[in-house]
C-alpha positions in Angstrom: 120.2 -49.3 76.5 119.4 -51.5 73.4 115.6 -51.5 74.3 113.4 -52.1 71.2 109.3 -51.3 70.8 109.3 -47.2 71.0 110.0 -45.0 68.4 110.4 -41.6 67.9 106.9 -40.3 69.0 106.8 -42.9 72.0 106.2 -39.4 74.7 103.6 -38.1 72.5 102.0 -41.4 72.4 102.1 -41.4 76.1 104.0 -45.0 75.7 107.1 -45.1 78.1 109.0 -48.2 79.4 107.3 -49.7 82.8 107.6 -52.4 85.0 103.9 -54.7 84.5 100.8 -53.4 87.4 101.4 -56.6 89.9 98.7 -58.2 91.0 97.2 -59.7 94.3 93.7 -60.3 95.5 92.7 -61.4 99.1 88.7 -62.5 99.5 87.2 -60.5 102.2 85.0 -63.2 105.3 82.3 -62.0 106.4 82.6 -61.0 110.4 86.9 -61.8 109.6 88.4 -58.8 111.7 91.3 -61.0 111.8 91.4 -61.5 108.4 91.1 -57.7 107.9 94.1 -56.4 110.2 96.4 -59.4 107.9 95.3 -57.6 104.9 96.8 -54.7 106.3 99.6 -55.7 107.4 100.3 -57.9 104.8 99.8 -54.3 102.9 102.6 -52.6 105.1 105.3 -54.8 105.0 105.1 -54.9 100.9 104.4 -51.0 101.2 108.6 -51.1 103.4 109.6 -53.2 100.8 109.4 -50.5 98.4 106.0 -51.8 96.2 103.7 -49.2 96.2 100.6 -50.5 97.4 96.7 -49.4 95.8 94.0 -51.7 97.3 90.6 -51.5 96.0 88.5 -52.1 98.3 85.1 -54.7 97.0 84.0 -54.1 100.4 82.8 -50.9 100.5 80.8 -48.5 98.0 81.7 -45.7 96.8 79.4 -42.6 97.1 79.7 -38.8 95.8 81.5 -38.5 99.9 83.8 -41.2 99.0 84.6 -41.4 95.8 86.5 -44.5 94.5 86.7 -46.9 91.6 83.8 -46.4 89.8 84.5 -42.8 89.7 88.2 -43.4 88.5 86.9 -45.5 85.7 85.2 -42.5 84.3 87.9 -40.5 83.5 90.1 -40.3 80.5 92.8 -42.6 81.3 95.6 -40.8 79.5 96.3 -38.9 82.3 98.2 -41.8 84.1 95.3 -42.2 86.3 96.4 -42.3 89.6 99.4 -40.7 91.5 101.7 -40.3 88.2 104.1 -37.8 89.0 104.4 -37.5 92.9 106.2 -39.7 95.9 104.8 -40.4 99.1 105.7 -41.8 102.8 106.1 -45.8 102.6 104.4 -46.0 106.0 100.7 -44.7 103.8 99.1 -47.3 102.0 96.5 -46.0 98.7 92.4 -47.3 99.5 89.9 -46.8 97.9 86.1 -48.2 97.5 85.7 -50.4 94.7 82.3 -52.4 95.1 80.6 -50.8 92.2 83.5 -50.3 90.2 84.7 -54.3 90.4 80.9 -55.2 90.0 81.4 -52.4 86.1 84.4 -54.5 85.5 82.6 -58.1 86.0 79.6 -57.0 83.4 82.1 -55.0 81.2 84.4 -58.3 80.5 81.5 -60.6 80.4 79.7 -58.7 77.4 82.8 -58.3 75.7 84.2 -61.1 76.5 87.9 -59.8 77.9 90.2 -59.7 80.5 88.2 -58.3 83.1 91.4 -56.4 84.5 93.1 -55.2 81.6 91.0 -51.7 81.8 92.5 -50.7 85.2 95.9 -50.4 83.5 96.0 -46.7 82.2 94.4 -45.8 85.9 97.0 -47.7 88.3 100.1 -48.2 86.4 101.7 -45.6 88.7 101.5 -48.2 91.2 103.8 -51.1 91.7 100.7 -53.4 93.5 97.3 -53.8 93.0 95.8 -55.2 95.5 91.9 -56.5 95.3 90.0 -56.9 98.4 86.3 -59.0 97.7 84.0 -61.3 98.4 85.2 -64.3 96.6 81.8 -64.4 94.7 83.1 -61.1 93.1 86.7 -62.2 93.0 86.6 -65.3 90.9 84.9 -64.1 88.4 87.5 -61.2 87.7 90.7 -63.3 88.7 90.1 -64.9 85.2 93.0 -65.0 82.5 95.1 -64.4 85.7 97.7 -66.5 87.7 97.4 -65.1 90.5 96.8 -67.1 93.4 94.1 -65.7 95.9 94.5 -65.6 100.2 91.8 -66.2 102.3 92.5 -66.2 106.1 90.7 -68.8 107.6 88.4 -67.6 111.3 89.0 -70.4 114.0 85.9 -72.1 114.2 83.6 -74.5 112.1 82.1 -71.8 111.5 85.7 -70.5 110.1 86.0 -73.5 108.0 82.7 -73.8 106.6 83.3 -69.7 105.5 87.0 -70.2 104.2 85.5 -73.9 101.8 82.6 -71.4 100.5 85.1 -68.7 99.7 87.8 -71.6 98.3 85.0 -73.4 96.5 83.2 -69.6 94.2 86.8 -69.1 93.4 87.8 -72.5 91.8 84.1 -72.2 90.5 84.7 -68.9 88.8 88.8 -68.7 87.5 89.8 -72.4 88.4 92.3 -71.4 90.4 93.4 -72.7 94.0 94.2 -70.4 97.3 96.5 -69.6 99.8 94.6 -69.9 103.1 96.4 -68.7 106.1 94.9 -69.0 109.7 96.1 -66.2 111.9 97.7 -67.7 115.5 96.7 -65.0 118.5 98.6 -66.4 120.6 102.1 -68.8 121.4 100.1 -72.1 123.4 100.1 -75.7 122.2 96.7 -75.8 122.1 95.5 -73.3 120.1 97.8 -74.1 117.5 96.5 -77.9 117.4 92.8 -76.5 117.2 94.1 -74.2 114.0 96.1 -77.0 112.7 93.0 -79.9 112.7 90.5 -77.4 111.1 93.0 -76.2 108.4 93.8 -79.9 107.6 89.8 -80.1 107.4 89.6 -77.6 105.2 92.0 -79.6 103.5 90.5 -82.9 103.0 86.8 -81.1 101.8 88.5 -79.0 99.4 90.2 -82.3 98.0 87.6 -84.8 98.0 85.3 -82.1 96.7 86.8 -79.2 94.5 89.8 -81.5 93.6 92.4 -79.9 94.3 94.9 -79.4 97.3 94.9 -75.9 98.8 98.2 -74.1 100.1 97.9 -73.7 104.2 99.8 -71.8 107.2 99.9 -70.4 109.9 100.7 -67.3 110.4 101.0 -65.8 114.2 99.7 -62.4 115.0 102.6 -61.4 117.1 105.9 -62.4 114.6 106.2 -59.7 112.1 108.5 -62.2 110.2 105.7 -64.4 110.1 103.4 -61.5 108.4 106.4 -61.0 106.2 106.8 -64.4 104.8 103.8 -64.5 104.0 103.3 -61.4 101.7 106.2 -62.4 99.8 104.5 -65.9 99.3 101.5 -63.9 98.0 104.1 -61.7 95.9 105.5 -64.7 93.9 102.3 -66.1 93.3 101.1 -62.4 91.7 99.3 -61.9 88.5 100.5 -59.0 86.4 98.9 -56.9 83.9 100.5 -55.8 80.8 99.4 -57.1 77.7 98.4 -60.9 78.2 98.0 -61.5 82.1 100.7 -63.7 82.8 102.1 -65.2 86.7 104.9 -63.4 88.0 108.2 -65.8 88.0 109.2 -66.0 91.6 113.0 -64.8 90.5 111.4 -61.6 89.8 110.6 -60.6 93.5 112.7 -57.5 94.0 111.7 -53.9 95.2 110.7 -50.8 93.6 112.1 -47.3 93.6 109.5 -44.6 94.4 105.8 -44.6 96.1 102.5 -42.7 94.5 101.1 -40.0 96.9 97.5 -40.7 97.3 95.2 -38.5 95.5 91.7 -36.6 97.4 89.4 -40.1 96.2 92.1 -42.5 97.9 92.2 -43.6 101.7 95.5 -44.1 103.7 95.5 -46.7 106.6 
């Protein structure tokens, strides 16, 4: 009742009290089918918790047949962006191709010296969570000016360790941010768990030795919904926000939001 900062003409100026837009980031890996499946499970969990989710998929190119972020950025932002006046089923996660649009944001930020993600708020303010899914080389520069802790899903074997380490290095080089690394357990066998924990320890040792920082690691059972929800809540706790200066989301703010926006024709549903 005692909110300040809004005047009688606020409605005409399109300034309305609203929650900050939270930003999560997931680094894509080459040939990482389990990582992609984990992304959708995480998003579905957050959606069921009451957070309207929009995924900007930096691994998919926008085209005239499948429009995406680059097309959205050409619209006037005063219309409150996508899905500003509708509600939809919590079982549907909105996804749009974003490879060209994310590169565009990166170039604009470099030219103008502005926070790369700041321009997204007018278009996606109706969503509770914005999830960036892109290669680490693209993701790192976009996360400057944020405190978002990205997620990297590590595949099994030495190739998975090497690929994941490369992602950690790219993100650290561009943004200075640490990452959370999750490895997906397909079964409940003790031998698989030992191999996975050994691979995670190897990754941690390499990161400490060459990147100068400790990596947060965890294992997630593909068949355990509680593991997936735990990881989703951990990412939410470490999300950044878009609203003025980009800051970290305090852990005490992990609460649900009401309502979900309806995907527009440019949005895929998963």
